[in-house]
mmCIF file as gemmi writes it, N, C-alpha and C atoms, coordinates in Angstrom:
data_model
loop_
_atom_site.group_PDB
_atom_site.id
_atom_site.type_symbol
_atom_site.label_atom_id
_atom_site.label_alt_id
_atom_site.label_comp_id
_atom_site.label_asym_id
_atom_site.label_entity_id
_atom_site.label_seq_id
_atom_site.pdbx_PDB_ins_code
_atom_site.Cartn_x
_atom_site.Cartn_y
_atom_site.Cartn_z
_atom_site.occupancy
_atom_site.B_iso_or_equiv
_atom_site.pdbx_formal_charge
_atom_site.auth_seq_id
_atom_site.auth_asym_id
_atom_site.pdbx_PDB_model_num
ATOM 1 N N . MET Axp A 1 ? 127.206 146.898 127.324 1 0 ? 1 A 1
ATOM 2 C CA . MET Axp A 1 ? 126.056 146.133 127.559 1 0 ? 1 A 1
ATOM 3 C C . MET Axp A 1 ? 125.471 144.892 126.728 1 0 ? 1 A 1
ATOM 4 N N . ARG Axp A 2 ? 125.607 145.286 125.377 1 0 ? 2 A 1
ATOM 5 C CA . ARG Axp A 2 ? 124.858 144.195 124.744 1 0 ? 2 A 1
ATOM 6 C C . ARG Axp A 2 ? 124.869 142.676 124.747 1 0 ? 2 A 1
ATOM 7 N N . LEU Axp A 3 ? 126.122 142.606 125.616 1 0 ? 3 A 1
ATOM 8 C CA . LEU Axp A 3 ? 127.05 141.246 125.545 1 0 ? 3 A 1
ATOM 9 C C . LEU Axp A 3 ? 125.825 140.746 127 1 0 ? 3 A 1
ATOM 10 N N . LEU Axp A 4 ? 125.615 141.49 127.964 1 0 ? 4 A 1
ATOM 11 C CA . LEU Axp A 4 ? 124.514 141.809 129.381 1 0 ? 4 A 1
ATOM 12 C C . LEU Axp A 4 ? 123.877 140.861 128.644 1 0 ? 4 A 1
ATOM 13 N N . GLN Axp A 5 ? 122.867 141.857 127.742 1 0 ? 5 A 1
ATOM 14 C CA . GLN Axp A 5 ? 121.823 141.497 126.99 1 0 ? 5 A 1
ATOM 15 C C . GLN Axp A 5 ? 121.184 139.997 126.677 1 0 ? 5 A 1
ATOM 16 N N . PHE Axp A 6 ? 122.483 139.237 126.328 1 0 ? 6 A 1
ATOM 17 C CA . PHE Axp A 6 ? 122.833 138.408 125.411 1 0 ? 6 A 1
ATOM 18 C C . PHE Axp A 6 ? 122.84 137.558 125.873 1 0 ? 6 A 1
ATOM 19 N N . GLU Axp A 7 ? 123.498 137.677 127.283 1 0 ? 7 A 1
ATOM 20 C CA . GLU Axp A 7 ? 124.204 136.734 128.473 1 0 ? 7 A 1
ATOM 21 C C . GLU Axp A 7 ? 122.267 136.251 129.083 1 0 ? 7 A 1
ATOM 22 N N . GLU Axp A 8 ? 121.77 137.426 129.461 1 0 ? 8 A 1
ATOM 23 C CA . GLU Axp A 8 ? 120.744 137.4 130.023 1 0 ? 8 A 1
ATOM 24 C C . GLU Axp A 8 ? 119.166 136.013 129.203 1 0 ? 8 A 1
ATOM 25 N N . THR Axp A 9 ? 119.918 136.384 127.592 1 0 ? 9 A 1
ATOM 26 C CA . THR Axp A 9 ? 119.021 136.106 126.078 1 0 ? 9 A 1
ATOM 27 C C . THR Axp A 9 ? 118.859 134.494 126.812 1 0 ? 9 A 1
ATOM 28 N N . VAL Axp A 10 ? 120.72 134.5 126.83 1 0 ? 10 A 1
ATOM 29 C CA . VAL Axp A 10 ? 120.457 132.991 126.975 1 0 ? 10 A 1
ATOM 30 C C . VAL Axp A 10 ? 120.742 132.021 127.875 1 0 ? 10 A 1
ATOM 31 N N . TRP Axp A 11 ? 120.312 132.972 129.299 1 0 ? 11 A 1
ATOM 32 C CA . TRP Axp A 11 ? 120.374 132.235 131.049 1 0 ? 11 A 1
ATOM 33 C C . TRP Axp A 11 ? 118.696 131.522 130.467 1 0 ? 11 A 1
ATOM 34 N N . ALA Axp A 12 ? 117.508 133.411 129.762 1 0 ? 12 A 1
ATOM 35 C CA . ALA Axp A 12 ? 116.122 133.15 129.322 1 0 ? 12 A 1
ATOM 36 C C . ALA Axp A 12 ? 116.179 131.375 129.026 1 0 ? 12 A 1
ATOM 37 N N . ILE Axp A 13 ? 116.853 131.69 127.91 1 0 ? 13 A 1
ATOM 38 C CA . ILE Axp A 13 ? 116.34 130.145 127.152 1 0 ? 13 A 1
ATOM 39 C C . ILE Axp A 13 ? 117.029 128.643 127.226 1 0 ? 13 A 1
ATOM 40 N N . VAL Axp A 14 ? 117.821 128.775 128.407 1 0 ? 14 A 1
ATOM 41 C CA . VAL Axp A 14 ? 117.826 128.144 128.966 1 0 ? 14 A 1
ATOM 42 C C . VAL Axp A 14 ? 117.639 127.604 130.057 1 0 ? 14 A 1
ATOM 43 N N . THR Axp A 15 ? 116.741 128.417 130.65 1 0 ? 15 A 1
ATOM 44 C CA . THR Axp A 15 ? 115.706 128.136 131.641 1 0 ? 15 A 1
ATOM 45 C C . THR Axp A 15 ? 114.44 127.681 131.477 1 0 ? 15 A 1
ATOM 46 N N . LEU Axp A 16 ? 113.66 127.87 130.583 1 0 ? 16 A 1
ATOM 47 C CA . LEU Axp A 16 ? 112.764 128.303 130.016 1 0 ? 16 A 1
ATOM 48 C C . LEU Axp A 16 ? 112.704 127.072 129.407 1 0 ? 16 A 1
ATOM 49 N N . LEU Axp A 17 ? 113.513 126.481 128.945 1 0 ? 17 A 1
ATOM 50 C CA . LEU Axp A 17 ? 113.515 125.323 127.16 1 0 ? 17 A 1
ATOM 51 C C . LEU Axp A 17 ? 113.607 124.061 128.294 1 0 ? 17 A 1
ATOM 52 N N . PRO Axp A 18 ? 113.725 123.135 128.73 1 0 ? 18 A 1
ATOM 53 C CA . PRO Axp A 18 ? 113.375 122.212 129.74 1 0 ? 18 A 1
ATOM 54 C C . PRO Axp A 18 ? 112.224 122.698 130.644 1 0 ? 18 A 1
ATOM 55 N N . ILE Axp A 19 ? 111.648 123.451 130.718 1 0 ? 19 A 1
ATOM 56 C CA . ILE Axp A 19 ? 110.505 123.751 131.003 1 0 ? 19 A 1
ATOM 57 C C . ILE Axp A 19 ? 108.921 123.088 130.707 1 0 ? 19 A 1
ATOM 58 N N . LEU Axp A 20 ? 109.714 124.096 128.809 1 0 ? 20 A 1
ATOM 59 C CA . LEU Axp A 20 ? 108.931 123.757 128.072 1 0 ? 20 A 1
ATOM 60 C C . LEU Axp A 20 ? 108.519 122.69 127.516 1 0 ? 20 A 1
ATOM 61 N N . HIS Axp A 21 ? 109.892 121.657 127.691 1 0 ? 21 A 1
ATOM 62 C CA . HIS Axp A 21 ? 109.583 120.574 126.867 1 0 ? 21 A 1
ATOM 63 C C . HIS Axp A 21 ? 109.649 119.2 127.882 1 0 ? 21 A 1
ATOM 64 N N . LYS Axp A 22 ? 109.129 119.439 128.97 1 0 ? 22 A 1
ATOM 65 C CA . LYS Axp A 22 ? 108.766 118.625 130.024 1 0 ? 22 A 1
ATOM 66 C C . LYS Axp A 22 ? 107.233 118.607 130.328 1 0 ? 22 A 1
ATOM 67 N N . LEU Axp A 23 ? 106.526 120.284 129.821 1 0 ? 23 A 1
ATOM 68 C CA . LEU Axp A 23 ? 105.384 120.794 129.318 1 0 ? 23 A 1
ATOM 69 C C . LEU Axp A 23 ? 104.318 119.67 128.18 1 0 ? 23 A 1
ATOM 70 N N . HIS Axp A 24 ? 105.483 120.062 126.958 1 0 ? 24 A 1
ATOM 71 C CA . HIS Axp A 24 ? 105.268 119.299 125.992 1 0 ? 24 A 1
ATOM 72 C C . HIS Axp A 24 ? 105.104 118.194 126.103 1 0 ? 24 A 1
ATOM 73 N N . TYR Axp A 25 ? 106.001 117.719 127.216 1 0 ? 25 A 1
ATOM 74 C CA . TYR Axp A 25 ? 106.533 115.728 126.465 1 0 ? 25 A 1
ATOM 75 C C . TYR Axp A 25 ? 105.389 115.249 127.498 1 0 ? 25 A 1
ATOM 76 N N . ASN Axp A 26 ? 104.821 115.828 129.177 1 0 ? 26 A 1
ATOM 77 C CA . ASN Axp A 26 ? 104.123 115.668 129.625 1 0 ? 26 A 1
ATOM 78 C C . ASN Axp A 26 ? 102.624 114.91 128.442 1 0 ? 26 A 1
ATOM 79 N N . ARG Axp A 27 ? 102.533 116.344 128.279 1 0 ? 27 A 1
ATOM 80 C CA . ARG Axp A 27 ? 101.561 116.718 127.267 1 0 ? 27 A 1
ATOM 81 C C . ARG Axp A 27 ? 100.214 115.355 126.381 1 0 ? 27 A 1
ATOM 82 N N . ASP Axp A 28 ? 101.888 115.682 125.075 1 0 ? 28 A 1
ATOM 83 C CA . ASP Axp A 28 ? 102.299 113.975 123.82 1 0 ? 28 A 1
ATOM 84 C C . ASP Axp A 28 ? 101.947 112.367 124.745 1 0 ? 28 A 1
ATOM 85 N N . ARG Axp A 29 ? 103.142 112.791 125.635 1 0 ? 29 A 1
ATOM 86 C CA . ARG Axp A 29 ? 102.942 111.518 126.123 1 0 ? 29 A 1
ATOM 87 C C . ARG Axp A 29 ? 102.808 110.684 127.415 1 0 ? 29 A 1
ATOM 88 N N . HIS Axp A 30 ? 102.445 109.528 128.143 1 0 ? 30 A 1
ATOM 89 C CA . HIS Axp A 30 ? 102.947 109.572 129.261 1 0 ? 30 A 1
ATOM 90 C C . HIS Axp A 30 ? 103.526 110.271 130.677 1 0 ? 30 A 1
ATOM 91 N N . PRO Axp A 31 ? 102.641 111.116 131.043 1 0 ? 31 A 1
ATOM 92 C CA . PRO Axp A 31 ? 103.9 112.26 132.252 1 0 ? 31 A 1
ATOM 93 C C . PRO Axp A 31 ? 104.06 110.584 133.226 1 0 ? 31 A 1
ATOM 94 N N . SER Axp A 32 ? 103.61 109.793 133.634 1 0 ? 32 A 1
ATOM 95 C CA . SER Axp A 32 ? 104.451 109.558 134.468 1 0 ? 32 A 1
ATOM 96 C C . SER Axp A 32 ? 105.97 108.44 134.274 1 0 ? 32 A 1
ATOM 97 N N . PHE Axp A 33 ? 105.632 108.199 132.608 1 0 ? 33 A 1
ATOM 98 C CA . PHE Axp A 33 ? 106.935 107.659 132.554 1 0 ? 33 A 1
ATOM 99 C C . PHE Axp A 33 ? 107.995 109.363 132.596 1 0 ? 33 A 1
ATOM 100 N N . TYR Axp A 34 ? 107.672 109.774 132.093 1 0 ? 34 A 1
ATOM 101 C CA . TYR Axp A 34 ? 108.923 111.348 132.087 1 0 ? 34 A 1
ATOM 102 C C . TYR Axp A 34 ? 108.93 111.657 133.496 1 0 ? 34 A 1
ATOM 103 N N . ASP Axp A 35 ? 108.044 111.301 134.543 1 0 ? 35 A 1
ATOM 104 C CA . ASP Axp A 35 ? 108.212 111.562 136.187 1 0 ? 35 A 1
ATOM 105 C C . ASP Axp A 35 ? 109.357 110.337 136.466 1 0 ? 35 A 1
ATOM 106 N N . ASP Axp A 36 ? 108.987 109.096 136.195 1 0 ? 36 A 1
ATOM 107 C CA . ASP Axp A 36 ? 109.78 108.085 136.845 1 0 ? 36 A 1
ATOM 108 C C . ASP Axp A 36 ? 111.509 108.609 136.157 1 0 ? 36 A 1
ATOM 109 N N . ARG Axp A 37 ? 111.307 109.225 135.214 1 0 ? 37 A 1
ATOM 110 C CA . ARG Axp A 37 ? 112.61 109.223 134.182 1 0 ? 37 A 1
ATOM 111 C C . ARG Axp A 37 ? 113.41 110.367 135.171 1 0 ? 37 A 1
ATOM 112 N N . ALA Axp A 38 ? 112.472 111.075 135.562 1 0 ? 38 A 1
ATOM 113 C CA . ALA Axp A 38 ? 113.328 112.71 135.103 1 0 ? 38 A 1
ATOM 114 C C . ALA Axp A 38 ? 113.941 111.904 137.342 1 0 ? 38 A 1
ATOM 115 N N . GLY Axp A 39 ? 112.93 111.591 137.814 1 0 ? 39 A 1
ATOM 116 C CA . GLY Axp A 39 ? 113.236 111.387 139.468 1 0 ? 39 A 1
ATOM 117 C C . GLY Axp A 39 ? 114.681 110.242 139.21 1 0 ? 39 A 1
ATOM 118 N N . VAL Axp A 40 ? 114.837 109.347 138.635 1 0 ? 40 A 1
ATOM 119 C CA . VAL Axp A 40 ? 115.882 108.576 138.41 1 0 ? 40 A 1
ATOM 120 C C . VAL Axp A 40 ? 117.206 109.771 138.097 1 0 ? 40 A 1
ATOM 121 N N . GLN Axp A 41 ? 117.411 110.352 137.529 1 0 ? 41 A 1
ATOM 122 C CA . GLN Axp A 41 ? 118.049 111.082 137.002 1 0 ? 41 A 1
ATOM 123 C C . GLN Axp A 41 ? 118.161 112.094 137.987 1 0 ? 41 A 1
ATOM 124 N N . ALA Axp A 42 ? 117.197 112.658 138.944 1 0 ? 42 A 1
ATOM 125 C CA . ALA Axp A 42 ? 117.417 113.334 140.149 1 0 ? 42 A 1
ATOM 126 C C . ALA Axp A 42 ? 118.384 112.851 140.855 1 0 ? 42 A 1
ATOM 127 N N . ARG Axp A 43 ? 118.634 111.423 141.218 1 0 ? 43 A 1
ATOM 128 C CA . ARG Axp A 43 ? 118.866 111.261 142.297 1 0 ? 43 A 1
ATOM 129 C C . ARG Axp A 43 ? 120.378 110.314 141.692 1 0 ? 43 A 1
């Protein structure tokens, strides 16, 4: 039971961290630059 909770916590961190980082990055720097980089990585 505890291991499952640990895995869910890790999954939540891995899922939310990029989102929070993107929001923080867009707010502090030029969002167009980040969007262009993300688009290149997506392709």
